[in-house]
C-alpha positions as protocol buffer text, in pm:
chain_id: "A"
residue {
  index: 1
  type: UNK
  ca { x: 1814 y: -3866 z: -3329 }
}
residue {
  index: 2
  type: UNK
  ca { x: 1628 y: -3546 z: -3321 }
}
residue {
  index: 3
  type: UNK
  ca { x: 1391 y: -3688 z: -3073 }
}
residue {
  index: 4
  type: UNK
  ca { x: 1695 y: -3807 z: -2837 }
}
residue {
  index: 5
  type: UNK
  ca { x: 1870 y: -3493 z: -2858 }
}
residue {
  index: 6
  type: UNK
  ca { x: 1548 y: -3289 z: -2733 }
}
residue {
  index: 7
  type: UNK
  ca { x: 1694 y: -3352 z: -2391 }
}
residue {
  index: 8
  type: UNK
  ca { x: 2017 y: -3171 z: -2462 }
}
residue {
  index: 9
  type: UNK
  ca { x: 1946 y: -2828 z: -2357 }
}
residue {
  index: 10
  type: UNK
  ca { x: 2151 y: -2497 z: -2226 }
}
residue {
  index: 11
  type: UNK
  ca { x: 2492 y: -2618 z: -2391 }
}
residue {
  index: 12
  type: UNK
  ca { x: 2805 y: -2448 z: -2313 }
}
residue {
  index: 13
  type: UNK
  ca { x: 3048 y: -2401 z: -2614 }
}
residue {
  index: 14
  type: UNK
  ca { x: 3287 y: -2181 z: -2433 }
}
residue {
  index: 15
  type: UNK
  ca { x: 3584 y: -2122 z: -2676 }
}
residue {
  index: 16
  type: UNK
  ca { x: 3567 y: -2453 z: -2856 }
}
residue {
  index: 17
  type: UNK
  ca { x: 3610 y: -2489 z: -3233 }
}
residue {
  index: 18
  type: UNK
  ca { x: 3409 y: -2779 z: -3338 }
}
residue {
  index: 19
  type: UNK
  ca { x: 3437 y: -2963 z: -3661 }
}
residue {
  index: 20
  type: UNK
  ca { x: 3165 y: -3156 z: -3826 }
}
residue {
  index: 21
  type: UNK
  ca { x: 3280 y: -3522 z: -3741 }
}
residue {
  index: 22
  type: UNK
  ca { x: 3161 y: -3834 z: -3588 }
}
residue {
  index: 23
  type: UNK
  ca { x: 3268 y: -3692 z: -3245 }
}
residue {
  index: 24
  type: UNK
  ca { x: 3020 y: -3399 z: -3263 }
}
residue {
  index: 25
  type: UNK
  ca { x: 2736 y: -3575 z: -3070 }
}
residue {
  index: 26
  type: UNK
  ca { x: 3027 y: -3654 z: -2827 }
}
residue {
  index: 27
  type: UNK
  ca { x: 3113 y: -3305 z: -2773 }
}
residue {
  index: 28
  type: UNK
  ca { x: 2742 y: -3192 z: -2717 }
}
residue {
  index: 29
  type: UNK
  ca { x: 2708 y: -3458 z: -2436 }
}
residue {
  index: 30
  type: UNK
  ca { x: 3040 y: -3359 z: -2262 }
}
residue {
  index: 31
  type: UNK
  ca { x: 2940 y: -2982 z: -2257 }
}
residue {
  index: 32
  type: UNK
  ca { x: 2590 y: -3023 z: -2153 }
}
residue {
  index: 33
  type: UNK
  ca { x: 2464 y: -2910 z: -1828 }
}
residue {
  index: 34
  type: UNK
  ca { x: 2232 y: -3206 z: -1801 }
}
residue {
  index: 35
  type: UNK
  ca { x: 2321 y: -3571 z: -1800 }
}
residue {
  index: 36
  type: UNK
  ca { x: 2253 y: -3710 z: -2146 }
}
residue {
  index: 37
  type: UNK
  ca { x: 2090 y: -4060 z: -2204 }
}
residue {
  index: 38
  type: UNK
  ca { x: 2261 y: -4339 z: -2389 }
}
residue {
  index: 39
  type: UNK
  ca { x: 2231 y: -4310 z: -2753 }
}
residue {
  index: 40
  type: UNK
  ca { x: 2251 y: -4620 z: -2983 }
}
residue {
  index: 41
  type: UNK
  ca { x: 2459 y: -4450 z: -3255 }
}
residue {
  index: 42
  type: UNK
  ca { x: 2409 y: -4717 z: -3519 }
}
residue {
  index: 43
  type: UNK
  ca { x: 2012 y: -4698 z: -3473 }
}
residue {
  index: 44
  type: UNK
  ca { x: 2018 y: -4318 z: -3500 }
}
residue {
  index: 45
  type: UNK
  ca { x: 2225 y: -4310 z: -3804 }
}
residue {
  index: 46
  type: UNK
  ca { x: 1997 y: -4567 z: -3952 }
}
residue {
  index: 47
  type: UNK
  ca { x: 1681 y: -4379 z: -3873 }
}
residue {
  index: 48
  type: UNK
  ca { x: 1836 y: -4039 z: -4024 }
}
residue {
  index: 49
  type: UNK
  ca { x: 1938 y: -4244 z: -4350 }
}
residue {
  index: 50
  type: UNK
  ca { x: 1584 y: -4352 z: -4402 }
}
residue {
  index: 51
  type: UNK
  ca { x: 1432 y: -4047 z: -4347 }
}
residue {
  index: 52
  type: UNK
  ca { x: 1647 y: -3876 z: -4656 }
}
residue {
  index: 53
  type: UNK
  ca { x: 1590 y: -3987 z: -4988 }
}
residue {
  index: 54
  type: UNK
  ca { x: 1948 y: -4016 z: -5103 }
}
residue {
  index: 55
  type: UNK
  ca { x: 2101 y: -4039 z: -5462 }
}
residue {
  index: 56
  type: UNK
  ca { x: 2227 y: -4399 z: -5568 }
}
residue {
  index: 57
  type: UNK
  ca { x: 2557 y: -4296 z: -5436 }
}
residue {
  index: 58
  type: UNK
  ca { x: 2549 y: -4146 z: -5082 }
}
residue {
  index: 59
  type: UNK
  ca { x: 2812 y: -3876 z: -4977 }
}
residue {
  index: 60
  type: UNK
  ca { x: 2890 y: -3986 z: -4598 }
}
residue {
  index: 61
  type: UNK
  ca { x: 3008 y: -3610 z: -4525 }
}
residue {
  index: 62
  type: UNK
  ca { x: 2678 y: -3463 z: -4645 }
}
residue {
  index: 63
  type: UNK
  ca { x: 2482 y: -3702 z: -4402 }
}
residue {
  index: 64
  type: UNK
  ca { x: 2696 y: -3568 z: -4105 }
}
residue {
  index: 65
  type: UNK
  ca { x: 2647 y: -3204 z: -4212 }
}
residue {
  index: 66
  type: UNK
  ca { x: 2269 y: -3277 z: -4225 }
}
residue {
  index: 67
  type: UNK
  ca { x: 2278 y: -3440 z: -3883 }
}
residue {
  index: 68
  type: UNK
  ca { x: 2450 y: -3145 z: -3740 }
}
residue {
  index: 69
  type: UNK
  ca { x: 2205 y: -2901 z: -3885 }
}
residue {
  index: 70
  type: UNK
  ca { x: 1925 y: -3132 z: -3743 }
}
residue {
  index: 71
  type: UNK
  ca { x: 2096 y: -3102 z: -3395 }
}
residue {
  index: 72
  type: UNK
  ca { x: 2140 y: -2741 z: -3401 }
}
residue {
  index: 73
  type: UNK
  ca { x: 1782 y: -2684 z: -3514 }
}
residue {
  index: 74
  type: UNK
  ca { x: 1648 y: -2911 z: -3235 }
}
residue {
  index: 75
  type: UNK
  ca { x: 1856 y: -2717 z: -2965 }
}
residue {
  index: 76
  type: UNK
  ca { x: 1771 y: -2380 z: -3101 }
}
residue {
  index: 77
  type: UNK
  ca { x: 1410 y: -2466 z: -3066 }
}
residue {
  index: 78
  type: UNK
  ca { x: 1460 y: -2608 z: -2694 }
}
residue {
  index: 79
  type: UNK
  ca { x: 1635 y: -2266 z: -2595 }
}
residue {
  index: 80
  type: UNK
  ca { x: 1347 y: -2059 z: -2734 }
}
residue {
  index: 81
  type: UNK
  ca { x: 1103 y: -2279 z: -2553 }
}
residue {
  index: 82
  type: UNK
  ca { x: 1245 y: -2247 z: -2227 }
}
residue {
  index: 83
  type: UNK
  ca { x: 1307 y: -1880 z: -2208 }
}
residue {
  index: 84
  type: UNK
  ca { x: 933 y: -1793 z: -2294 }
}
residue {
  index: 85
  type: UNK
  ca { x: 749 y: -1609 z: -2001 }
}
residue {
  index: 86
  type: UNK
  ca { x: 557 y: -1816 z: -1747 }
}
residue {
  index: 87
  type: UNK
  ca { x: 230 y: -1915 z: -1818 }
}
residue {
  index: 88
  type: UNK
  ca { x: -51 y: -1708 z: -1644 }
}
residue {
  index: 89
  type: UNK
  ca { x: -365 y: -1822 z: -1454 }
}
residue {
  index: 90
  type: UNK
  ca { x: -663 y: -1628 z: -1459 }
}
residue {
  index: 91
  type: UNK
  ca { x: -942 y: -1713 z: -1210 }
}
residue {
  index: 92
  type: UNK
  ca { x: -1291 y: -1557 z: -1157 }
}
residue {
  index: 93
  type: UNK
  ca { x: -1548 y: -1629 z: -924 }
}
residue {
  index: 94
  type: UNK
  ca { x: -1846 y: -1507 z: -1100 }
}
residue {
  index: 95
  type: UNK
  ca { x: -2160 y: -1539 z: -923 }
}
residue {
  index: 96
  type: UNK
  ca { x: -2010 y: -1780 z: -632 }
}
residue {
  index: 97
  type: UNK
  ca { x: -1734 y: -1745 z: -389 }
}
residue {
  index: 98
  type: UNK
  ca { x: -1416 y: -1942 z: -465 }
}
residue {
  index: 99
  type: UNK
  ca { x: -1127 y: -2065 z: -290 }
}
residue {
  index: 100
  type: UNK
  ca { x: -773 y: -2052 z: -456 }
}
residue {
  index: 101
  type: UNK
  ca { x: -433 y: -2182 z: -381 }
}
residue {
  index: 102
  type: UNK
  ca { x: -143 y: -1983 z: -496 }
}
residue {
  index: 103
  type: UNK
  ca { x: 193 y: -2154 z: -621 }
}
residue {
  index: 104
  type: UNK
  ca { x: 364 y: -2079 z: -284 }
}
residue {
  index: 105
  type: UNK
  ca { x: 74 y: -2236 z: -81 }
}
residue {
  index: 106
  type: UNK
  ca { x: -86 y: -1897 z: 4 }
}
residue {
  index: 107
  type: UNK
  ca { x: -458 y: -1908 z: -16 }
}
residue {
  index: 108
  type: UNK
  ca { x: -726 y: -1674 z: -88 }
}
residue {
  index: 109
  type: UNK
  ca { x: -1106 y: -1668 z: -93 }
}
residue {
  index: 110
  type: UNK
  ca { x: -1257 y: -1486 z: -376 }
}
residue {
  index: 111
  type: UNK
  ca { x: -1581 y: -1311 z: -303 }
}
residue {
  index: 112
  type: UNK
  ca { x: -1842 y: -1305 z: -597 }
}
residue {
  index: 113
  type: UNK
  ca { x: -1760 y: -1126 z: -900 }
}
residue {
  index: 114
  type: UNK
  ca { x: -1382 y: -1105 z: -829 }
}
residue {
  index: 115
  type: UNK
  ca { x: -1085 y: -1226 z: -991 }
}
residue {
  index: 116
  type: UNK
  ca { x: -693 y: -1325 z: -938 }
}
residue {
  index: 117
  type: UNK
  ca { x: -415 y: -1333 z: -1198 }
}
residue {
  index: 118
  type: UNK
  ca { x: -96 y: -1499 z: -1129 }
}
residue {
  index: 119
  type: UNK
  ca { x: 179 y: -1689 z: -1281 }
}
residue {
  index: 120
  type: UNK
  ca { x: 189 y: -2084 z: -1270 }
}
residue {
  index: 121
  type: UNK
  ca { x: 519 y: -2039 z: -1057 }
}
residue {
  index: 122
  type: UNK
  ca { x: 642 y: -1767 z: -842 }
}
residue {
  index: 123
  type: UNK
  ca { x: 998 y: -1610 z: -923 }
}
residue {
  index: 124
  type: UNK
  ca { x: 1215 y: -1361 z: -718 }
}
residue {
  index: 125
  type: UNK
  ca { x: 880 y: -1221 z: -596 }
}
residue {
  index: 126
  type: UNK
  ca { x: 533 y: -1329 z: -551 }
}
residue {
  index: 127
  type: UNK
  ca { x: 287 y: -1101 z: -755 }
}
residue {
  index: 128
  type: UNK
  ca { x: -64 y: -1113 z: -796 }
}
residue {
  index: 129
  type: UNK
  ca { x: -322 y: -910 z: -988 }
}
residue {
  index: 130
  type: UNK
  ca { x: -652 y: -859 z: -826 }
}
residue {
  index: 131
  type: UNK
  ca { x: -1004 y: -689 z: -856 }
}
residue {
  index: 132
  type: UNK
  ca { x: -1322 y: -726 z: -648 }
}
residue {
  index: 133
  type: UNK
  ca { x: -1292 y: -846 z: -298 }
}
residue {
  index: 134
  type: UNK
  ca { x: -1092 y: -1148 z: -141 }
}
residue {
  index: 135
  type: UNK
  ca { x: -964 y: -1253 z: 185 }
}
residue {
  index: 136
  type: UNK
  ca { x: -597 y: -1370 z: 162 }
}
residue {
  index: 137
  type: UNK
  ca { x: -394 y: -1596 z: 414 }
}
residue {
  index: 138
  type: UNK
  ca { x: -35 y: -1537 z: 286 }
}
residue {
  index: 139
  type: UNK
  ca { x: 249 y: -1771 z: 373 }
}
residue {
  index: 140
  type: UNK
  ca { x: 556 y: -1653 z: 542 }
}
residue {
  index: 141
  type: UNK
  ca { x: 841 y: -1611 z: 326 }
}
residue {
  index: 142
  type: UNK
  ca { x: 1162 y: -1376 z: 240 }
}
residue {
  index: 143
  type: UNK
  ca { x: 996 y: -1313 z: -83 }
}
residue {
  index: 144
  type: UNK
  ca { x: 756 y: -1026 z: -104 }
}
residue {
  index: 145
  type: UNK
  ca { x: 384 y: -1112 z: -181 }
}
residue {
  index: 146
  type: UNK
  ca { x: 267 y: -822 z: -391 }
}
residue {
  index: 147
  type: UNK
  ca { x: -114 y: -751 z: -493 }
}
residue {
  index: 148
  type: UNK
  ca { x: -177 y: -521 z: -783 }
}
residue {
  index: 149
  type: UNK
  ca { x: -488 y: -374 z: -718 }
}
residue {
  index: 150
  type: UNK
  ca { x: -670 y: -85 z: -873 }
}
residue {
  index: 151
  type: UNK
  ca { x: -346 y: 133 z: -910 }
}
residue {
  index: 152
  type: UNK
  ca { x: -188 y: 52 z: -577 }
}
residue {
  index: 153
  type: UNK
  ca { x: 23 y: -234 z: -442 }
}
residue {
  index: 154
  type: UNK
  ca { x: -32 y: -428 z: -131 }
}
residue {
  index: 155
  type: UNK
  ca { x: 290 y: -566 z: 10 }
}
residue {
  index: 156
  type: UNK
  ca { x: 327 y: -840 z: 301 }
}
residue {
  index: 157
  type: UNK
  ca { x: 557 y: -1112 z: 382 }
}
residue {
  index: 158
  type: UNK
  ca { x: 310 y: -1347 z: 562 }
}
residue {
  index: 159
  type: UNK
  ca { x: -34 y: -1202 z: 705 }
}
residue {
  index: 160
  type: UNK
  ca { x: -397 y: -1257 z: 655 }
}
residue {
  index: 161
  type: UNK
  ca { x: -627 y: -975 z: 559 }
}
residue {
  index: 162
  type: UNK
  ca { x: -941 y: -871 z: 359 }
}
residue {
  index: 163
  type: UNK
  ca { x: -901 y: -668 z: 42 }
}
residue {
  index: 164
  type: UNK
  ca { x: -1186 y: -520 z: -148 }
}
residue {
  index: 165
  type: UNK
  ca { x: -1157 y: -260 z: -470 }
}
residue {
  index: 166
  type: UNK
  ca { x: -1393 y: -68 z: -659 }
}
residue {
  index: 167
  type: UNK
  ca { x: -1361 y: 222 z: -932 }
}
residue {
  index: 168
  type: UNK
  ca { x: -1251 y: 479 z: -673 }
}
residue {
  index: 169
  type: UNK
  ca { x: -1092 y: 305 z: -391 }
}
residue {
  index: 170
  type: UNK
  ca { x: -892 y: 15 z: -221 }
}
residue {
  index: 171
  type: UNK
  ca { x: -1023 y: -95 z: 122 }
}
residue {
  index: 172
  type: UNK
  ca { x: -814 y: -331 z: 332 }
}
residue {
  index: 173
  type: UNK
  ca { x: -880 y: -466 z: 689 }
}
residue {
  index: 174
  type: UNK
  ca { x: -577 y: -662 z: 842 }
}
residue {
  index: 175
  type: UNK
  ca { x: -683 y: -973 z: 1027 }
}
residue {
  index: 176
  type: UNK
  ca { x: -322 y: -1064 z: 1135 }
}
residue {
  index: 177
  type: UNK
  ca { x: 31 y: -920 z: 1083 }
}
residue {
  index: 178
  type: UNK
  ca { x: 120 y: -596 z: 906 }
}
residue {
  index: 179
  type: UNK
  ca { x: 49 y: -488 z: 559 }
}
residue {
  index: 180
  type: UNK
  ca { x: 184 y: -199 z: 357 }
}
residue {
  index: 181
  type: UNK
  ca { x: 9 y: 1 z: 99 }
}
residue {
  index: 182
  type: UNK
  ca { x: 251 y: 139 z: -167 }
}
residue {
  index: 183
  type: UNK
  ca { x: 198 y: 401 z: -420 }
}
residue {
  index: 184
  type: UNK
  ca { x: 459 y: 605 z: -596 }
}
residue {
  index: 185
  type: UNK
  ca { x: 726 y: 471 z: -366 }
}
residue {
  index: 186
  type: UNK
  ca { x: 542 y: 571 z: -55 }
}
residue {
  index: 187
  type: UNK
  ca { x: 439 y: 300 z: 170 }
}
residue {
  index: 188
  type: UNK
  ca { x: 192 y: 321 z: 451 }
}
residue {
  index: 189
  type: UNK
  ca { x: 202 y: 47 z: 710 }
}
residue {
  index: 190
  type: UNK
  ca { x: -131 y: -96 z: 850 }
}
residue {
  index: 191
  type: UNK
  ca { x: -121 y: -321 z: 1165 }
}
residue {
  index: 192
  type: UNK
  ca { x: -378 y: -591 z: 1258 }
}
residue {
  index: 193
  type: UNK
  ca { x: -705 y: -487 z: 1366 }
}
residue {
  index: 194
  type: UNK
  ca { x: -703 y: -158 z: 1155 }
}
residue {
  index: 195
  type: UNK
  ca { x: -874 y: -72 z: 844 }
}
residue {
  index: 196
  type: UNK
  ca { x: -709 y: 136 z: 564 }
}
residue {
  index: 197
  type: UNK
  ca { x: -871 y: 289 z: 248 }
}
residue {
  index: 198
  type: UNK
  ca { x: -672 y: 429 z: -31 }
}
residue {
  index: 199
  type: UNK
  ca { x: -862 y: 696 z: -227 }
}
residue {
  index: 200
  type: UNK
  ca { x: -766 y: 713 z: -591 }
}
residue {
  index: 201
  type: UNK
  ca { x: -877 y: 1051 z: -641 }
}
residue {
  index: 202
  type: UNK
  ca { x: -640 y: 1182 z: -389 }
}
residue {
  index: 203
  type: UNK
  ca { x: -386 y: 936 z: -345 }
}
residue {
  index: 204
  type: UNK
  ca { x: -407 y: 928 z: 7 }
}
residue {
  index: 205
  type: UNK
  ca { x: -465 y: 650 z: 274 }
}
residue {
  index: 206
  type: UNK
  ca { x: -687 y: 690 z: 570 }
}
residue {
  index: 207
  type: UNK
  ca { x: -667 y: 440 z: 868 }
}
residue {
  index: 208
  type: UNK
  ca { x: -943 y: 385 z: 1100 }
}
residue {
  index: 209
  type: UNK
  ca { x: -901 y: 216 z: 1456 }
}
residue {
  index: 210
  type: UNK
  ca { x: -1276 y: 123 z: 1444 }
}
residue {
  index: 211
  type: UNK
  ca { x: -1314 y: -92 z: 1130 }
}
residue {
  index: 212
  type: UNK
  ca { x: -1655 y: -112 z: 930 }
}
residue {
  index: 213
  type: UNK
  ca { x: -1893 y: -379 z: 1113 }
}
residue {
  index: 214
  type: UNK
  ca { x: -1891 y: -716 z: 958 }
}
residue {
  index: 215
  type: UNK
  ca { x: -1621 y: -636 z: 711 }
}
residue {
  index: 216
  type: UNK
  ca { x: -1541 y: -1008 z: 670 }
}
residue {
  index: 217
  type: UNK
  ca { x: -1906 y: -1166 z: 706 }
}
residue {
  index: 218
  type: UNK
  ca { x: -1944 y: -1242 z: 339 }
}
residue {
  index: 219
  type: UNK
  ca { x: -1661 y: -1510 z: 391 }
}
residue {
  index: 220
  type: UNK
  ca { x: -1760 y: -1676 z: 706 }
}
residue {
  index: 221
  type: UNK
  ca { x: -2136 y: -1574 z: 755 }
}
residue {
  index: 222
  type: UNK
  ca { x: -2056 y: -1428 z: 1114 }
}
residue {
  index: 223
  type: UNK
  ca { x: -2273 y: -1102 z: 1168 }
}
residue {
  index: 224
  type: UNK
  ca { x: -2234 y: -903 z: 1501 }
}
residue {
  index: 225
  type: UNK
  ca { x: -2510 y: -630 z: 1528 }
}
residue {
  index: 226
  type: UNK
  ca { x: -2483 y: -396 z: 1821 }
}
residue {
  index: 227
  type: UNK
  ca { x: -2766 y: -146 z: 1836 }
}
residue {
  index: 228
  type: UNK
  ca { x: -2719 y: -152 z: 1437 }
}
residue {
  index: 229
  type: UNK
  ca { x: -2995 y: 41 z: 1244 }
}
residue {
  index: 230
  type: UNK
  ca { x: -3194 y: -181 z: 1053 }
}
residue {
  index: 231
  type: UNK
  ca { x: -3128 y: -55 z: 702 }
}
residue {
  index: 232
  type: UNK
  ca { x: -2770 y: -122 z: 759 }
}
residue {
  index: 233
  type: UNK
  ca { x: -2811 y: -459 z: 895 }
}
residue {
  index: 234
  type: UNK
  ca { x: -3040 y: -540 z: 597 }
}
residue {
  index: 235
  type: UNK
  ca { x: -2752 y: -414 z: 378 }
}
residue {
  index: 236
  type: UNK
  ca { x: -2515 y: -654 z: 516 }
}
residue {
  index: 237
  type: UNK
  ca { x: -2766 y: -957 z: 516 }
}
residue {
  index: 238
  type: UNK
  ca { x: -2868 y: -887 z: 162 }
}
residue {
  index: 239
  type: UNK
  ca { x: -2516 y: -944 z: 29 }
}
residue {
  index: 240
  type: UNK
  ca { x: -2466 y: -1261 z: 214 }
}
residue {
  index: 241
  type: UNK
  ca { x: -2801 y: -1435 z: 153 }
}
residue {
  index: 242
  type: UNK
  ca { x: -2826 y: -1273 z: -186 }
}
residue {
  index: 243
  type: UNK
  ca { x: -3172 y: -1122 z: -122 }
}
residue {
  index: 244
  type: UNK
  ca { x: -3317 y: -781 z: -151 }
}
residue {
  index: 245
  type: UNK
  ca { x: -3476 y: -631 z: 148 }
}
residue {
  index: 246
  type: UNK
  ca { x: -3739 y: -378 z: 125 }
}
residue {
  index: 247
  type: UNK
  ca { x: -3904 y: -188 z: 408 }
}
residue {
  index: 248
  type: UNK
  ca { x: -4276 y: -110 z: 381 }
}
residue {
  index: 249
  type: UNK
  ca { x: -4222 y: 241 z: 570 }
}
residue {
  index: 250
  type: UNK
  ca { x: -3947 y: 471 z: 607 }
}
residue {
  index: 251
  type: UNK
  ca { x: -3976 y: 456 z: 1003 }
}
residue {
  index: 252
  type: UNK
  ca { x: -3854 y: 116 z: 999 }
}
residue {
  index: 253
  type: UNK
  ca { x: -3501 y: 223 z: 902 }
}
residue {
  index: 254
  type: UNK
  ca { x: -3443 y: 373 z: 1253 }
}
residue {
  index: 255
  type: UNK
  ca { x: -3518 y: 27 z: 1407 }
}
residue {
  index: 256
  type: UNK
  ca { x: -3213 y: -112 z: 1579 }
}
residue {
  index: 257
  type: UNK
  ca { x: -3108 y: -446 z: 1609 }
}
residue {
  index: 258
  type: UNK
  ca { x: -2846 y: -623 z: 1862 }
}
residue {
  index: 259
  type: UNK
  ca { x: -2782 y: -991 z: 1782 }
}
residue {
  index: 260
  type: UNK
  ca { x: -2529 y: -1235 z: 1662 }
}
residue {
  index: 261
  type: UNK
  ca { x: -2607 y: -1445 z: 1373 }
}
residue {
  index: 262
  type: UNK
  ca { x: -2345 y: -1720 z: 1291 }
}
residue {
  index: 263
  type: UNK
  ca { x: -2404 y: -1905 z: 963 }
}
residue {
  index: 264
  type: UNK
  ca { x: -2784 y: -1937 z: 1028 }
}
residue {
  index: 265
  type: UNK
  ca { x: -3021 y: -1996 z: 742 }
}
residue {
  index: 266
  type: UNK
  ca { x: -3218 y: -1733 z: 581 }
}
residue {
  index: 267
  type: UNK
  ca { x: -3515 y: -1839 z: 728 }
}
residue {
  index: 268
  type: UNK
  ca { x: -3375 y: -1853 z: 1070 }
}
residue {
  index: 269
  type: UNK
  ca { x: -3236 y: -1481 z: 1045 }
}
residue {
  index: 270
  type: UNK
  ca { x: -3596 y: -1371 z: 913 }
}
residue {
  index: 271
  type: UNK
  ca { x: -3756 y: -1533 z: 1199 }
}
residue {
  index: 272
  type: UNK
  ca { x: -3513 y: -1366 z: 1426 }
}
residue {
  index: 273
  type: UNK
  ca { x: -3594 y: -1010 z: 1296 }
}
residue {
  index: 274
  type: UNK
  ca { x: -3962 y: -1094 z: 1334 }
}
residue {
  index: 275
  type: UNK
  ca { x: -3910 y: -1165 z: 1703 }
}
residue {
  index: 276
  type: UNK
  ca { x: -3675 y: -864 z: 1762 }
}
residue {
  index: 277
  type: UNK
  ca { x: -3821 y: -610 z: 1584 }
}
residue {
  index: 278
  type: UNK
  ca { x: -4184 y: -721 z: 1622 }
}
residue {
  index: 279
  type: UNK
  ca { x: -4233 y: -670 z: 1254 }
}
residue {
  index: 280
  type: UNK
  ca { x: -4373 y: -905 z: 970 }
}
residue {
  index: 281
  type: UNK
  ca { x: -4140 y: -1061 z: 736 }
}
residue {
  index: 282
  type: UNK
  ca { x: -4255 y: -1215 z: 393 }
}
residue {
  index: 283
  type: UNK
  ca { x: -4037 y: -1385 z: 152 }
}
residue {
  index: 284
  type: UNK
  ca { x: -4100 y: -1432 z: -224 }
}
residue {
  index: 285
  type: UNK
  ca { x: -3811 y: -1570 z: -448 }
}
residue {
  index: 286
  type: UNK
  ca { x: -3503 y: -1346 z: -373 }
}
residue {
  index: 287
  type: UNK
  ca { x: -3702 y: -1059 z: -236 }
}
residue {
  index: 288
  type: UNK
  ca { x: -3776 y: -1006 z: 145 }
}
residue {
  index: 289
  type: UNK
  ca { x: -4040 y: -722 z: 242 }
}
residue {
  index: 290
  type: UNK
  ca { x: -4045 y: -616 z: 621 }
}
residue {
  index: 291
  type: UNK
  ca { x: -4354 y: -438 z: 729 }
}
residue {
  index: 292
  type: UNK
  ca { x: -4467 y: -309 z: 1063 }
}
residue {
  index: 293
  type: UNK
  ca { x: -4529 y: 44 z: 1237 }
}
residue {
  index: 294
  type: UNK
  ca { x: -4159 y: 103 z: 1302 }
}
residue {
  index: 295
  type: UNK
  ca { x: -3982 y: 117 z: 1640 }
}
């Protein structure tokens, strides 16, 4: 019987006074929010009797009381179980980029060494904890999508943006739509095409109309260099291709590169650098050495 009655949940008792009787099960069924399955009472009573070691003469009233207690214990278990907080998902990208889909269909791409934490199901709001770097593509909804990141909240209804955190700041580039930084009840709105940096030390947000070059290149492998110093270009390329660039002479840092690299292989990129800068490029394991006279 206990097994059958696990399905009776959220009972509405109201002001009823219930006596222990053969009609108790019928009372539960009539006052449940859910439609209960049919129960073979004879089979259920028989199963209960077999589970109890009775004296020679059984007292039918005692059996009914025992059945009621069993019902209430099972119902209590269900009520406690259904009111527990939702399970949380914790996802870390470690050494690889990772695509994630949230319960509402929104998507995120984690950069390496980054992590998400969010419930299995969203409630009145869509709340995610985050650290590292990620690109968010948030589904439109009347429910706020809130990202907790390093002491600040990022709030959106539906948009796409790049978010990065470190120990001292939170950086945001809005790809599409409108995003708000929120701290201590103060909100700062950032429109598409703008970059904003929240400084933890000062609690201030700085907005730039000229975003950092190649801010999302880690995601799509698209680099656009326009008279960019070699040391800056090397830094961007090293993060994406997971190599360490070394310059043989300090003068090489002042060399400048103008080129578009779109998901090229590392060998193709190194060959391009040799042609543009008239330098020699040597690769060994995860290290790349650039040598020459400078520009």
